[in-house]
C-alpha positions, 0 to 999 in steps of 0.5 A: 790793322786787323781788330774787333773790338772796340776803340781802345785808348793813344799810347801813353808815356813809359813808364818809370820801370821802362814798361810799356804799358796802359793802365786801364782806370782799375790798375793793370790791363787786363784782358778776361779769359772768358772775353778772349779770342785766342783758342790756339792752333789746331795741330791741322795747323802743322798740317796745312805748314807740312803740305806747303813746304819744298816748293808747291805750285801755285795750283797746290799753293792755293788748294790750301788757302782757305783751310791755312786762312783759317787754321793757319793765318786766323788764330794769330790774328786773334792772337794780336787781338788778345794781346793789344788788348792785355797792353793797349800799346800793342794795339798797332798791327799788321798780319801777314797776307799772301804772298807769290812765293811759297816762303812766306806761306811756309811762314806765319808772320805778324808786327807791333808797331812800339814807334818809327822802327822798332818792333815786335815780330811772332812768326809762327812756322813749322819749328814752333812761334818765335819772337823778337823786338827789332829797330832796324830799317832806320833814317841816318838821324835816328843813328845818329840818335842811337849812337849820341844814345850809346855814347852816353855813359848813363843811357849807353851803360843801360842799354849796355846792361838791357841786351846782357840782360836778355842774353842772359835770357837766351834771346840772340842779338844779331842786326846788321854791323860796321865794320869800323867805327863810326866817324868822329867814334874811336876803336877803343870806346868802351861801347863800341859793339853798339856803336857799329849796329846799324840796326839791333835785334833781340829774338828767340824762338816761344817753341813748341809747347802745349799750350800754342794749343790751348787759350792760355798761350796769350800769356806766354806771348805776353810775359815775352812780350814784356822780358822785350819792352825794356829794349824797345823802351831805352829804343822809343825812347833814345832814338824815336824820343818816346812811342807811338 
């Protein structure tokens, strides 16, 4: 993790409304604009990423390493720190470093771990910022728990409503999908589209708006994270037995 703030309290239980929040003593977790680390991505961040398009040689990539670190990666570290201050449920995060292939230099990403194999992902590139909530790479026990929960009328119905709500909010729902129903489930199951899933991802672009270049960009990203809270809370509870 990349943090420069004081140690935060451990994540709390899910709230009654499904929000993944851990209030401060005063009530809602907040971070004062005066204390924010994130000042926005500078316009030059796009210049650096533009230079790195195509298949730049290792020498060309290394020539832009310092500028990319300062203009692209460090703002994302600051953004994740501010999100963790606003909601300590977001305090377990990682920001990608540099890797060997060009793609990793052209896209800056990071993840917030909500529970095992349940996370929020952010990616910054020439298209702007993109967010996703994901449950993926499950082990067999998690997959069995997911199917049992989807099969249950109440819990499965809740997930159906959550997914439909995200689709209405322009989230793209993707993931690994089986061709046939899992063993023990019929082809006419009312929630078969969910039962066929081996992973569940909800993603949407946040765009290249002006707020990306300003400190209040944290508020826009935090709001998008809150949109994903019901899905992540359901997954953390039903697949993992609660948040980490």
